[in-house]
C-alpha positions in Angstrom: 79.1 84.7 117.7 76.8 84.1 114.8 78.0 84.3 111.2 76.0 87.4 110.4 75.9 89.6 113.6 76.5 93.3 113.2 77.0 96.3 115.5 75.6 99.7 114.4 77.4 101.6 117.2 80.6 102.1 115.2 81.1 104.9 112.6 81.4 102.2 109.8 79.6 98.9 110.0 81.3 96.3 112.3 80.2 92.7 111.9 81.0 89.1 111.0 79.2 88.9 107.6 81.9 87.3 105.5 80.0 87.5 102.3 79.5 91.3 102.7 83.1 91.9 103.6 84.3 89.7 100.7 82.0 91.4 98.2 83.4 94.8 99.3 87.0 93.6 98.8 86.2 92.1 95.4 84.6 95.5 94.3 87.7 97.5 95.3 86.6 98.4 98.8 88.8 98.7 102.0 87.9 96.3 104.8 89.6 95.9 108.2 89.8 92.3 109.4 91.2 90.4 112.4 94.1 88.1 112.2 96.1 86.2 114.9 98.7 89.0 114.9 97.0 92.4 114.6 94.0 93.8 112.6 94.8 94.3 108.9 93.5 97.0 106.6 92.7 95.0 103.5 92.3 95.6 99.8 92.5 93.6 96.6 96.3 93.3 96.1 95.9 93.2 92.3 93.8 96.4 92.1 96.1 99.5 92.3 93.2 101.8 92.9 92.0 99.8 95.9 95.6 99.6 97.3 96.0 103.3 96.8 93.0 103.8 99.1 94.8 101.8 101.8 97.8 104.2 101.6 95.5 107.2 101.8 93.5 105.9 104.7 96.6 105.1 106.7 98.5 108.2 105.5 101.3 105.7 104.8 104.3 106.6 102.7 104.4 104.7 99.4 108.0 103.6 99.8 106.8 101.3 102.6 105.7 97.9 101.1 102.7 95.9 102.1 102.1 92.3 103.0 99.9 90.2 100.7 97.7 87.8 102.6 96.6 84.5 101.1 93.9 82.0 101.8 96.1 78.9 101.2 99.4 77.7 99.8 97.9 77.1 96.3 97.3 80.9 96.0 101.0 81.6 96.6 102.0 80.9 93.0 99.6 83.6 91.7 101.7 86.4 93.2 105.2 85.0 93.8 107.9 82.8 92.4 108.1 79.8 94.7 111.0 78.0 93.1 112.9 77.9 96.4 113.1 74.7 98.5 113.1 76.8 101.7 109.6 78.1 101.0 108.0 74.6 101.2 110.0 73.7 104.3 108.9 76.9 106.1 105.3 76.7 104.9 105.0 73.1 106.2 105.9 74.2 109.7 104.7 77.8 110.1 101.8 78.3 107.7 99.1 79.2 108.4 100.7 81.5 111.0 102.6 84.7 111.9 105.4 84.3 109.4 105.8 86.5 106.3 108.1 85.4 103.5 109.7 87.8 101.0 109.9 86.2 97.5 110.4 87.3 93.9 107.1 88.8 92.8 105.0 87.9 89.7 104.5 90.7 87.1 100.8 91.0 88.0 101.5 92.3 91.5 101.3 96.2 91.2 104.5 98.1 92.0 102.4 100.1 94.6 102.1 96.9 96.7 105.9 96.3 96.7 107.1 99.9 96.6 108.7 99.2 93.2 110.8 96.3 94.6 111.2 93.0 92.6 110.0 91.1 95.7 106.7 90.7 97.4 106.0 89.9 101.1 103.4 87.1 101.6 101.8 85.2 104.4 98.8 82.9 105.2 97.2 84.0 108.4 96.3 81.4 111.0 93.0 83.1 111.9 90.2 81.0 110.3 87.9 84.0 109.7 90.7 85.8 107.9 91.4 82.9 105.6 87.6 82.4 105.0 87.4 86.1 104.0 90.3 85.9 101.6 88.9 82.7 100.0 85.5 84.3 99.7 86.9 87.4 98.0 88.8 85.1 95.6 91.7 87.5 95.5 95.0 87.9 97.4 94.6 90.7 100.0 97.2 93.4 100.6 96.9 94.5 104.2 99.1 96.6 106.5 98.0 97.0 110.1 94.7 98.9 110.4 95.9 102.0 112.2 97.2 105.5 111.2 100.7 105.1 109.9 103.4 104.8 112.6 100.9 104.5 115.5 99.9 101.7 117.9 98.7 98.6 116.1 95.1 97.5 116.7 94.4 94.2 118.3 90.5 94.5 118.6 87.8 95.7 116.2 87.0 98.7 118.5 90.6 99.9 118.1 90.1 100.1 114.4 86.7 101.8 114.6 88.1 104.4 117.0 91.0 105.4 114.6 89.8 104.7 111.1 86.0 104.2 111.4 85.1 107.2 109.2 87.5 106.2 106.3 86.8 102.5 105.5 83.9 100.4 104.3 83.6 97.6 106.9 85.3 96.1 109.9 85.2 92.3 109.9 85.3 91.5 113.6 87.6 88.5 114.3 87.7 89.1 118.1 90.9 89.9 120.1 94.1 89.0 118.4 95.8 85.9 119.9 99.4 86.7 119.2 99.2 90.4 119.5 102.4 91.5 117.6 103.0 91.5 113.9 104.3 88.6 111.9 108.0 87.8 111.6 109.3 88.8 108.1 112.0 86.6 106.5 113.5 87.3 103.1 114.2 84.0 101.5 115.3 85.6 98.3 118.7 86.0 99.9 121.3 83.4 100.9 121.3 82.9 103.8 117.7 84.1 104.4 117.5 87.5 106.1 115.4 88.3 109.2 113.8 91.7 108.3 111.4 92.0 111.2 111.1 89.9 114.4 107.6 88.9 115.2 105.2 86.1 116.1 107.6 83.3 115.0 110.8 83.4 117.0 114.3 83.3 115.5 115.0 80.1 117.4 112.0 78.4 115.8 113.1 79.5 112.3 116.7 78.4 112.8 115.6 75.0 114.1 114.0 74.5 110.6 116.4 76.1 108.2 119.6 76.9 110.1 121.2 80.4 110.7 119.5 83.5 109.4 121.2 86.8 108.7 120.2 90.2 110.1 119.5 93.2 107.8 121.9 96.1 107.3 121.0 99.4 108.9 120.4 100.9 105.4 117.3 98.8 105.1 115.5 101.1 107.6 115.6 104.1 105.3 114.7 102.0 102.2 112.6 99.2 103.7 112.1 95.9 101.9 109.3 94.9 104.4 106.8 96.7 106.6 107.6 97.8 110.1 111.3 98.5 109.4 111.3 102.3 109.7 113.1 103.7 112.8 109.9 105.3 114.2 106.9 103.0 114.2 104.2 101.6 116.5 104.3 104.8 118.4 101.8 106.2 121.0 101.1 109.9 121.0 102.5 110.1 124.6 106.4 110.2 124.7 107.8 106.8 125.6 111.1 105.8 127.1 112.6 102.4 127.8 114.1 101.5 131.2 116.7 98.8 131.3 116.7 98.5 135.2 114.3 99.2 138.0 114.3 103.0 138.6 111.8 105.0 140.6 109.5 107.5 138.7 110.2 111.2 138.5 107.7 112.6 141.2 107.3 115.9 139.3 105.8 114.1 136.3 102.6 112.1 135.6 104.0 108.9 134.4 102.6 105.5 133.4 104.5 102.2 133.6 104.3 99.5 131.0 105.7 96.6 133.1 106.7 93.2 131.8 105.9 91.7 135.3 104.4 93.0 138.5 106.7 95.8 139.6 108.3 95.7 143.1 106.5 98.9 143.9 103.7 100.9 142.3 104.5 104.0 144.3 104.8 107.2 142.2 103.3 105.8 139.0 100.0 107.3 137.9 99.1 104.1 136.2 100.6 100.7 135.8 99.9 98.1 133.1 101.3 94.6 133.8 101.7 92.5 130.7 102.3 89.2 132.4 102.2 88.6 136.2 104.2 85.4 135.6 106.7 86.8 133.1 105.3 84.9 130.2 106.5 86.4 126.9 103.6 84.9 124.9 101.1 86.5 127.3 103.0 89.8 127.3 103.0 89.9 123.5 99.2 89.3 123.4 98.6 92.2 125.8 101.3 94.6 124.5 99.5 96.9 122.1 96.2 97.0 124.0 98.0 98.0 127.2 100.1 100.6 125.4 96.9 102.0 123.9 95.2 102.3 127.4 98.2 104.2 128.8 98.3 106.5 125.7 94.6 107.4 126.4 95.3 108.8 129.9 96.9 112.1 129.0 100.1 111.3 130.8 103.4 113.3 130.7 105.1 110.1 129.6 105.2 106.3 129.5 108.1 104.3 130.9 108.4 100.8 129.5 110.3 97.8 130.8 112.6 96.1 128.3 112.2 92.4 127.7 114.6 89.4 127.7 116.4 89.1 124.3 115.0 85.7 123.5 111.9 84.3 121.9 109.1 86.8 121.5 111.2 89.2 123.7 113.1 90.2 120.5 109.9 91.2 118.7 108.7 93.1 121.8 112.0 95.0 122.2 111.9 95.8 118.5 108.4 97.4 118.9 109.5 99.3 122.0 112.6 100.7 120.3 110.6 101.9 117.3 107.8 103.3 119.5 110.4 105.2 121.5 112.3 106.5 118.5 112.2 110.3 117.9 113.5 112.0 114.7 
């Protein structure tokens, strides 16, 4: 793809013009952009008015903090206190990549970004176009996922255009997201570090580098210290339930199956989405949100989803399923 191609079919411009996207961000605009995890809805993290637009576009509650995306490690000290030996250890192994660290924030970071907390969530995305955009804008970029609050996360530019195309200034097309689930969030301001959200970096990989990590208390979900911790999140409009074992579908209902592997039988299911024919968790994660979105578009009575092994990326996928299935 060329560096300055653009589609005019979407409601807002969709293209790969990094200078245009960066200028919009620098001037207080809201730009969606691809990362290796999911598409982000970006704004200048140090501009409260621009950040407020992100909350308005997503209809996101202001008690839910945002992740600040950086172009490189040198930019980290502009928004966070990095006087923690673990930060350098983790950054050397996992950055750029799908790991978000929660650190004490600098005073210049608006309280709107952190929901009034003394900490800020930061990461350096692996996606080269995302880093190029942040570098060209010359500012740290606050960016939650580019979808209406609580709904299915977008993993392609057309997903963003479909849901938010009338409300934002530009969609910087980075192609399909490689990882397909959000970043892992680790609070390194605690001792030991606390895993706030499982994601694209596995617990096993983290513990290989820094030793055991703690799990958050249940209270964190009502007063989250990181994105994606609310009980109901990542949800389709169609009711979703999780099956722990192979059970046949209810013949009286029009049901779709979100299957980890190829099911033993497709009989009775209106539609079946197989995430990985070989049972590969990396492949399943990359396909997860797009498959869930396709099922949600079919006007089914319900979606039944397989649970995943509780290891590696399976933890992150089970977390997303549980929040997608949660009802108040």
